[in-house]
C-alpha positions as CSV (number, residue, x, y, z in Angstrom):
1,T,93.0,219.2,-92.5
2,R,90.7,216.4,-91.4
3,G,87.5,216.4,-89.4
4,L,84.4,215.5,-91.5
5,N,82.6,212.7,-89.7
6,I,79.2,212.8,-91.4
7,A,79.5,209.4,-93.0
8,K,80.5,207.8,-89.7
9,L,77.4,209.1,-88.1
10,V,74.9,208.3,-90.8
11,G,76.5,205.6,-92.8
12,P,75.3,202.0,-93.2
13,P,75.5,199.5,-90.3
14,T,79.0,198.3,-89.3
15,I,80.4,201.4,-90.9
16,G,78.3,204.1,-89.3
17,F,75.6,204.6,-86.7
18,T,72.8,205.0,-89.3
19,D,71.4,208.0,-87.4
20,V,69.8,209.4,-90.6
21,Q,68.6,207.4,-93.6
22,P,67.1,208.4,-96.9
23,T,63.3,208.1,-96.9
24,E,61.4,205.9,-99.2
25,W,59.8,209.0,-100.8
26,L,63.2,210.6,-101.6
27,F,64.5,207.3,-103.0
28,Q,61.5,207.0,-105.4
29,Q,62.0,210.6,-106.6
30,Y,65.2,209.3,-108.4
31,F,62.9,207.2,-110.6
32,A,60.2,209.8,-111.1
33,E,61.3,211.3,-114.4
34,T,61.9,208.3,-116.6
35,G,61.3,205.2,-114.6
36,Q,65.0,204.6,-114.6
37,A,67.4,205.6,-111.9
38,D,68.7,209.2,-112.1
39,P,72.4,209.2,-112.6
40,R,72.9,210.9,-109.3
41,L,71.3,208.1,-107.2
42,D,74.3,205.8,-107.0
43,P,76.7,208.5,-105.8
44,T,74.2,209.6,-103.2
45,V,72.6,206.4,-101.8
46,F,73.6,202.8,-101.1
47,W,70.8,200.6,-102.3
48,N,70.5,196.9,-103.2
49,Q,70.2,197.3,-107.0
50,P,70.0,194.3,-109.3
51,G,73.5,192.8,-109.4
52,G,74.4,194.3,-106.1
53,M,76.2,197.4,-105.0
54,D,79.4,197.4,-103.0
55,V,79.2,198.9,-99.6
56,Y,82.8,199.8,-98.6
57,G,84.2,197.0,-100.6
58,E,81.6,194.3,-99.9
59,P,78.5,193.6,-101.9
60,F,75.3,195.0,-100.4
61,A,73.5,191.7,-100.4
62,Q,76.5,189.9,-98.8
63,R,76.9,192.5,-96.0
64,Y,73.2,192.6,-95.2
65,P,71.8,189.2,-96.2
66,D,68.7,189.3,-93.9
67,G,66.1,191.8,-92.9
68,F,66.3,194.2,-95.8
69,K,63.7,192.9,-98.2
70,E,60.0,193.3,-98.4
71,T,58.1,191.5,-101.2
72,G,61.3,191.3,-103.2
73,I,61.9,195.1,-103.2
74,D,64.7,196.5,-101.1
75,K,63.3,198.9,-98.5
76,T,66.5,199.9,-96.8
77,Y,68.7,202.7,-98.1
78,F,71.8,204.3,-96.6
79,W,73.6,207.6,-97.3
80,K,76.6,207.2,-99.5
81,K,77.5,210.8,-100.1
82,W,80.2,212.3,-97.9
83,G,81.6,208.7,-97.3
84,E,84.9,207.3,-98.3
85,Y,83.1,204.4,-100.0
86,W,86.1,203.5,-102.1
87,L,87.8,202.3,-98.9
88,S,87.1,199.1,-96.9
89,F,86.2,201.0,-93.8
90,Q,85.1,204.6,-93.1
91,D,87.5,206.9,-91.2
92,W,86.1,208.8,-88.2
93,D,87.6,212.0,-89.6
94,A,87.5,211.8,-93.3
95,A,89.5,214.2,-95.4
96,I,86.5,215.0,-97.7
97,N,85.9,218.8,-97.9
98,Y,82.5,220.0,-96.8
99,K,80.9,221.7,-99.8
100,V,79.4,225.0,-98.6
101,I,78.3,225.9,-102.1
102,R,78.7,224.3,-105.5
103,Y,78.4,225.7,-109.0
104,A,75.2,223.7,-109.5
105,D,73.8,225.5,-106.5
106,I,74.4,228.8,-108.1
107,L,72.9,227.7,-111.4
108,L,69.7,226.3,-109.7
109,N,69.4,229.4,-107.6
110,L,69.6,231.5,-110.8
111,A,67.0,229.3,-112.5
112,E,64.7,229.6,-109.5
113,A,65.1,233.4,-109.3
114,L,64.4,233.8,-113.0
115,N,61.3,231.7,-112.9
116,E,59.9,233.4,-109.9
117,A,60.5,236.8,-111.6
118,G,58.4,235.6,-114.5
119,R,61.3,235.0,-116.8
120,T,60.5,231.3,-117.1
121,A,62.0,230.7,-120.6
122,E,65.3,232.1,-119.4
123,A,65.2,229.8,-116.4
124,A,65.6,226.7,-118.6
125,G,69.2,227.8,-119.4
126,P,70.9,227.4,-116.0
127,L,68.6,224.4,-115.2
128,N,69.7,222.6,-118.3
129,Q,73.4,223.3,-117.5
130,V,73.0,221.2,-114.4
131,R,71.2,218.5,-116.2
132,A,73.8,218.4,-119.0
133,R,76.5,217.5,-116.5
134,V,74.8,214.1,-115.9
135,D,73.8,213.6,-119.6
136,L,70.1,214.3,-119.1
137,L,67.9,215.7,-121.8
138,P,67.2,219.5,-121.6
139,V,63.9,220.8,-120.1
140,S,61.8,222.8,-122.5
141,S,61.9,226.6,-122.3
142,S,58.2,226.7,-123.1
143,L,57.0,225.3,-119.8
144,S,54.6,227.3,-117.6
145,Q,55.9,229.0,-114.5
146,A,54.3,226.3,-112.3
147,E,55.8,223.5,-114.5
148,M,59.2,225.1,-114.4
149,R,59.0,225.5,-110.6
150,E,58.3,221.8,-110.3
151,R,61.2,220.8,-112.5
152,I,63.6,223.1,-110.6
153,E,62.5,221.6,-107.3
154,H,63.0,218.1,-108.6
155,E,66.5,219.0,-109.8
156,Y,67.4,220.3,-106.3
157,L,66.3,216.9,-104.9
158,M,68.4,215.0,-107.4
159,E,71.5,217.2,-107.2
160,F,71.7,218.0,-103.5
161,G,70.6,214.9,-101.6
162,W,72.2,215.2,-98.1
163,E,73.6,218.6,-98.9
164,N,71.1,220.7,-96.8
165,R,69.3,222.4,-99.6
166,R,65.8,221.0,-99.1
167,L,64.8,223.0,-96.0
168,P,65.9,226.4,-97.4
169,Y,63.9,225.7,-100.5
170,L,60.8,224.8,-98.6
171,L,61.2,227.9,-96.4
172,R,61.6,230.2,-99.5
173,H,58.4,228.9,-100.9
174,D,56.4,228.9,-97.6
175,R,55.9,225.2,-97.8
176,F,57.1,224.1,-94.4
177,K,53.6,223.1,-93.5
178,K,51.9,219.7,-92.9
179,D,49.6,220.0,-95.9
180,T,52.2,221.1,-98.5
181,F,55.4,219.4,-97.3
182,L,54.6,216.3,-95.3
183,P,51.8,214.2,-96.8
184,H,54.3,212.1,-98.7
185,D,56.2,210.8,-95.7
186,P,54.7,209.1,-92.6
187,D,57.9,209.8,-90.7
188,F,56.6,213.4,-90.2
189,F,53.1,212.7,-89.0
190,F,54.2,214.2,-85.6
191,F,54.6,217.6,-87.3
192,V,52.5,220.4,-85.9
193,D,52.0,223.6,-87.9
194,G,53.3,226.7,-86.2
195,K,55.3,224.6,-83.7
196,S,57.5,222.0,-85.2
197,K,59.1,224.5,-87.5
198,Y,61.0,225.8,-84.5
199,L,63.1,224.4,-81.6
200,P,62.1,225.5,-78.1
201,I,64.2,227.9,-76.1
202,P,65.7,226.0,-73.1
203,Q,64.3,227.0,-69.8
204,S,67.9,227.6,-68.5
205,E,68.3,230.2,-71.3
206,S,65.0,231.8,-70.5
207,D,66.0,232.1,-66.9
208,L,69.1,234.1,-67.9
209,S,67.1,236.3,-70.2
210,P,63.8,237.2,-68.7
211,N,62.7,239.1,-71.8
212,A,63.1,236.0,-74.0
213,R,59.9,234.7,-75.5
214,Q,59.3,231.0,-76.0
215,K,58.7,229.8,-79.5
216,P,55.0,229.4,-80.5
217,G,53.5,226.1,-79.3
218,W,56.3,225.3,-76.8
């Protein structure tokens, strides 16, 4: 069956509507561990790397020759994951399967659960299985619980860009707050603690259900 249209909605200009783009903060996380790009960057994001990167069969710099550079560093990134980037143009209804859960998700959930249960040394096992798939060096089993938590969070970012895993992680760790989640990204300066976490209940729905209570702050 066909029907996945994510790439058409968020893909790069002339292919998609670019409704959602990777943030500068997320992009930089792919370089945080070693200074070199994490192997999962290229399958996740279109970016104008040295030598160029094809965007649906055309070099990035050729497709977007103007307006994408600042002091020599590319500041514009587009989602690549979910797209049929091996084609010359993206289909509205791609045949790509939506991944509800992957084995890497199970492994990182296990690592997270072990670490939070105080079994930090054991958490390194499933975490390193995920890293081994992309030929990254293993994480030490002698890390502290806080250090292991940080490594697991980073691995979620690298492995699951644009796969809807970030929000559940933040909620599990009670970090959906301005002081713990948002300082790194100016796009979220509008965030209001206790309010922006929720969407408001439409007035039309409240009119139908007199006992419905509006979300805090709305």
